[in-house]
Structure formats: C-alpha cells, structure tokens
C-alpha positions as CSV (number, residue, x, y, z in Angstrom):
1,X,132.0,-121.7,-58.9
2,X,134.1,-124.7,-57.2
3,X,130.9,-125.8,-55.1
4,X,129.1,-126.0,-58.5
5,X,131.2,-128.3,-60.0
6,X,131.2,-130.5,-57.6
7,X,127.1,-131.2,-57.7
8,X,127.5,-131.1,-61.5
9,X,129.3,-133.3,-64.1
10,X,129.5,-132.9,-67.7
11,X,126.7,-130.6,-67.6
12,X,124.0,-133.1,-65.6
13,X,122.9,-133.1,-61.8
14,X,124.1,-135.6,-60.1
15,X,124.1,-134.3,-56.2
16,X,121.3,-132.9,-55.5
17,X,121.3,-132.1,-52.1
18,X,124.0,-129.3,-52.8
19,X,121.5,-127.8,-55.9
20,X,118.9,-127.4,-53.2
21,X,121.6,-126.3,-50.6
22,X,123.1,-123.9,-53.0
23,X,119.6,-123.1,-54.3
24,X,118.5,-122.2,-50.7
25,X,121.4,-119.5,-50.1
26,X,120.4,-117.7,-53.2
27,X,116.9,-117.7,-53.0
28,X,118.1,-116.9,-49.2
29,X,119.4,-113.4,-50.7
30,X,116.3,-112.5,-52.6
31,X,114.3,-109.5,-51.0
32,X,110.5,-110.1,-49.9
33,X,110.7,-113.7,-52.3
34,X,107.7,-116.3,-52.1
35,X,108.1,-118.6,-53.8
36,X,104.9,-120.5,-52.8
37,X,103.3,-117.6,-54.9
38,X,106.0,-117.8,-57.4
39,X,106.6,-119.5,-60.3
40,X,110.2,-120.9,-61.5
41,X,111.5,-120.5,-65.1
42,X,114.1,-123.2,-65.9
43,X,116.3,-123.9,-68.3
44,X,117.5,-128.0,-68.6
45,X,119.6,-129.5,-71.0
46,X,117.9,-131.3,-74.0
47,X,119.2,-134.5,-73.5
48,X,118.8,-134.6,-69.6
49,X,117.8,-138.0,-68.0
50,X,114.3,-138.5,-67.1
51,X,115.4,-139.0,-63.7
52,X,116.7,-135.9,-63.3
53,X,114.4,-133.7,-64.2
54,X,111.5,-135.8,-62.1
55,X,114.5,-134.9,-58.9
56,X,114.6,-131.3,-60.5
57,X,110.9,-131.2,-60.5
58,X,110.8,-132.7,-56.2
59,X,112.8,-130.4,-55.1
60,X,111.3,-126.8,-56.9
61,X,107.8,-128.3,-55.9
62,X,108.4,-130.4,-52.2
63,X,112.0,-128.5,-51.5
64,X,111.4,-125.1,-51.7
65,X,107.3,-124.9,-52.1
66,X,107.2,-122.6,-56.1
67,X,104.1,-122.5,-57.2
68,X,104.7,-123.5,-60.9
69,X,108.0,-123.9,-63.2
70,X,108.5,-124.4,-66.9
C-alpha cells in the first residue's frame, strides 16, 4: 500500500503514470480478461477536480481500452 500512497495525496490522484502501472499490474492478474469487451465501474470522490476526472477517462479508454465506464 505504500506505492498507492505515493500516487495519491488526500484522496486525489496526482501521479497518473504510477496509477496506470498499478492498474495494469492488477488487471494482468485477472484470467481471461479482455478490456475491450469489458466495462469498468469506478468509485470517485464527488469533489474530484475536472482535470483529474478527464485524466482518469483518458487512462480508462486510451491506455486500457475499456469499452465503457461509469
């Protein structure tokens, strides 16, 4: 969990590259996982700044290729 603390501060993502690395490692452990045919459900803080939400959307669609997320 120490790594996650470095990617986030006060509950906000500030190191998106590290976050992407953590997600990539986690998704790789799921057998028969195809992100292009999957939807991601993600819980976000309601006060999350727009720029952070946009970056997360970019990561979800561009970096990981998910079909949709909510």
